[in-house]
C-alpha positions as CSV (number, residue, x, y, z in Angstrom):
1,M,9.1,47.0,-79.0
2,R,7.9,49.0,-75.9
3,T,8.8,52.7,-75.0
4,H,9.8,54.1,-71.8
5,R,6.2,56.1,-71.6
6,M,4.4,52.4,-71.9
7,V,6.5,51.2,-69.6
8,E,6.0,53.9,-66.6
9,R,2.3,54.1,-67.5
10,S,2.2,49.8,-67.0
11,I,4.2,50.7,-63.5
12,Q,1.9,52.8,-62.2
13,Q,-1.7,51.4,-63.3
14,T,-0.5,47.9,-61.3
15,L,0.8,49.9,-58.4
16,T,-2.4,51.6,-58.1
17,G,-3.6,49.2,-58.1
18,V,-2.1,47.3,-55.7
19,W,-2.7,50.6,-53.7
20,L,-6.9,50.5,-53.9
21,G,-6.4,46.5,-53.3
22,A,-4.8,47.4,-50.2
23,V,-7.5,49.8,-49.7
24,V,-10.1,48.0,-50.3
25,C,-8.7,45.4,-47.9
26,G,-8.2,48.1,-44.5
27,V,-12.0,48.4,-45.2
28,L,-13.2,44.9,-45.1
29,T,-10.5,44.7,-42.1
30,A,-11.9,48.0,-40.1
31,C,-15.2,47.0,-41.0
32,S,-15.0,43.8,-39.7
33,T,-14.4,43.8,-35.8
34,V,-17.6,46.2,-35.3
35,P,-18.5,43.9,-31.7
36,Y,-22.7,43.9,-32.6
37,P,-25.1,43.7,-29.7
38,P,-26.5,41.0,-29.3
39,T,-30.0,40.0,-31.3
40,Y,-32.3,38.9,-27.6
41,A,-31.6,39.0,-24.3
42,D,-31.3,36.0,-22.1
43,A,-34.4,36.8,-20.8
44,E,-36.6,36.6,-24.4
45,L,-34.0,33.1,-25.3
46,Q,-35.2,32.1,-21.9
47,A,-39.1,33.2,-22.2
48,K,-39.2,31.7,-25.8
49,C,-37.5,28.1,-24.8
50,E,-40.4,28.3,-22.1
51,R,-43.4,28.6,-24.5
52,S,-41.6,25.5,-26.5
53,G,-41.6,23.7,-23.7
54,G,-37.9,23.5,-23.5
55,W,-35.7,23.2,-20.6
56,W,-33.3,26.5,-20.5
57,R,-30.1,26.0,-19.4
58,G,-28.6,29.8,-20.2
59,D,-26.9,29.3,-17.1
60,L,-24.5,26.6,-17.9
61,I,-24.3,26.8,-21.5
62,R,-24.9,30.3,-22.4
63,E,-28.0,30.6,-24.8
64,Y,-29.2,26.9,-24.7
65,C,-31.9,25.2,-24.8
66,E,-32.7,21.9,-24.0
67,Q,-35.4,20.2,-26.0
68,E,-36.9,17.1,-25.1
69,S,-35.6,14.6,-27.8
70,P,-38.7,13.1,-30.3
71,F,-36.5,9.2,-30.1
72,P,-36.7,7.1,-26.8
């Protein structure tokens, strides 16, 4: 048989868990919307592409380096 105090404690623990879960979800959501700058500039990517023998197509498709296929 559960007493009134046990029921209140159970409700309080449940509400605390829900509140903490909401806080964690809020923090994760807020941190995931931070915009990060690109790791490499277009000029660096173009130079790397040309060094490896590719054709830079960054003006047509963003950050795209076309490589020749080894298959005919």
